N, C-alpha and C positions, 0 to 999 in steps of 0.2 A: 928102577921101575920103568916099564915101557907100556904105553896104553894097550898095545896089541896083546899083552899078557892076559887081559881080562876078556878078550874076544869070545872065548868059549862060554862065558857066563852072561853075555848080553842077551836080553830078552829079544825075541823075534820082532816085537813091535818097535823096538828102538835100535835095530841093527843099522838102518840107513842113517839115522841121526848120529849114532856112534861113529861110523866111518867118515861122515862128512865133518865131524868135529875133531878128528885126530890132530890137526895142526894146533888147535887150541889146547887140547889135553897135553900135547908134548911141551908146549910153552909153560903150562902150569906146573908140570912135573919138574921141568928145568928150573923154574923160579924157586920152587920149594926144596929142591934137592940140596941146596947149601944153606938152608935156613934152620935155626934152632928148633927142635921139636917143641910144640906147644899146642894150645887149644885153638881150633879153627871153627868158626861159624860159617856154614855154607848156605847162603840165602838163595832160595830157588833151587834146592838140592836135587829134586827129581830130574832124571832117572837114576841119580846116584853115582854116575861115572867118576866125577871128581872125588866124591867122598870115599868111595871104596879104594881108589888108588892112593890117596893121601893117608887113609887109615892104615893101609898096608906099608906105607913108608914110615909109620910110627906116630903120626899125628893123632890127637884126640879130636874127633869130628862130631859136631852137632849139625845136623841138616835141618833146614827150616823150609816148609812148603806152605803154599797158600791154603790148601784144604786137603782132606784125606783122600780125595779122588786121585791124587798124584801117586799114592802108594802103589797103585796097580802097575806103574811103569818100572818099579824096582824089581830086581832079582830078590825074592823074599829072603834068601840066605844072607844077603848083604846087611839086612836090618839087624842081624845078630852081631855085626862087627862095628857099628857106630850108632849113635843116638839120632833119632829123627822126631821132630815135633811139628805141630801145625799152628800157624799163626798168619792171619791176614795183616801184613805190615802196612797196608794202606788204611786200615781201620783201627789197628791196635799198636801200642808200643812193642818193641822187641822184648820178649819176656825174660830178660836177664838183667842182673845188676850192672851198674856202670863198671867199666874197667874189668870186664870178665874174660875177654878174648885177646889172644896174641895176634890173631889174623881173622879177617873176614873176607870171604870170597863172594863176589857179586858179579857173576859172569852171565852175560846175555839175559839180564833181568831188567836193567834200566829202561830199555825200550818198551817194556810191557806195563810200566807204571802208568795208570790212567786216571785215578780218582783224585789224588793229591799231588802237590808239587813234589818232584823227586828229591828236592833238597831237604824236605822234612824227614824222609827216610834216611838220607845220608847223614843227617844230624843224629838220628838214632844209632846208626852204624858207628859214628864217631863216639857216641856215648858209651857203647858197650866195648869198644876197643880199649885195651890198656894203653898207658902212656908209651909212645913210640911203637904202638901196634901198627900193623900194616893192613890196608884195604887193597885187595887185588880185584880190579874191575875190568870187564871187557864189554863192549857193545858195538853194534854195527856202525861203520863209518858212512854216514849218509852222503858225504860229498866226494866219494871215490869215483874214479873214472868209469867204472862199470855202471853206476847209476846215471852218470851224465850221458853215456851211450844209450841207455834205456830210454831216457827222456827224449833224446834226439830222434829215436826211432818210433816215438809215439807210445811206448810202453810205460806202465807205472813202475816205480821203484819197489813197490810192494808186491806181494803174491796175488794170486787170483782173488777176486772179491769175495768168493764164498767163505774164505777163512775168517773174514771180518764180521761175520754174523753168527751169534750163538756160540762164540768161542772166547775163552780167556787166554788162548795161546797166541793170539794175534799181537802184532807190534802196534802199540798205540802211537809212538813217535820215535823216530831215529834222529841221531844227533851228529853235529860236526864236532871235531876235536876241541875247538874253542868253547863250544857250549858245554861240553863235559868238564873242561877245566874251570869254567865260570861257575857251574853248579857246585862243583867241589869246593871252590873258594867261598861261595855263599853259604856253604854248609859248615864252614869253620876249618877246613883243611888248607894248610899253606904249603906243605911239602908234597908236591905233585909232579910226577914224571910221566909224560905221555909218550907212548910208543905206538907203532902201527905194524900190522902184519895181515896176511891174507889167509882165509880158511874157506873150505868148500861150503860150509853151512851159511856163509854170508855172501856167496857169489850171486850175481844177477845175470849179466849179459856175456861175460867173457866165455869163449869156448873152453872146453876141458883142457886142451893143451896149453892155453894161455894161463889159466888159473893155476895149473900144475907148475908152470915155470915160475909164476909169482910166488907161490908157496915155497918153492925150493930156493929162490933167490932172496926173498925177504928184504925188500927195498927199504922198509921202515920209513915210508913217505905217505903223507895223508892223501895225496891225489891218486896214488896207485893202489895202496892196500885197502882192503874192505873192512878191517876191524880196528877199533881203537882199544888200546891196552893202557890202563892207568895204574901206576904203582903209587900208592898214597900212604904217607906216614902221618900218624896222629901227632 
């Protein structure tokens, strides 16, 4: 599977997001390429890019979204290939029995949690994972060099202020790698591997030629790379 295979099916509204997220999609495909086929819960599933690729790799996908407004970002044909449900995980338990899933995907969602402590959601994720099930988590790395350069130049590490008002798409808080590891530990996970990589969607100040070099080089170093990847085993 290659992310570019689904390019003709991407909605116009999500084309820029898709292209900027290619490095993340490639890592997810690479990670699951040698994993046993099983049940995956994709939390924060919209616009469905992960779900459709993994579904076509043979995995049984259930996508979970905050509310039904996110349905508009999907290619409607994709919803025939995997299951999608609505649940506000900051207000309600994940609506599945304990030990239901072999894998949970929680990519670029942690930074959006705003109402409750994220460890409460991670505890729920741990509950629905089967024994030895795997949580695959990614989130922006707030302590990377790009953000440091932004602060030195007087810029904020976040986007323009307008997105922070009247929107649930904003980042509530970004984390360091140690904070991510600590939250996972507090949630009951003890087997955690932290990696780092760079992706266009989490870039701040580096010019395009620099971020392109970083993506290709993959330093796997917290000071350089703009994304935290956590591989977590229950």
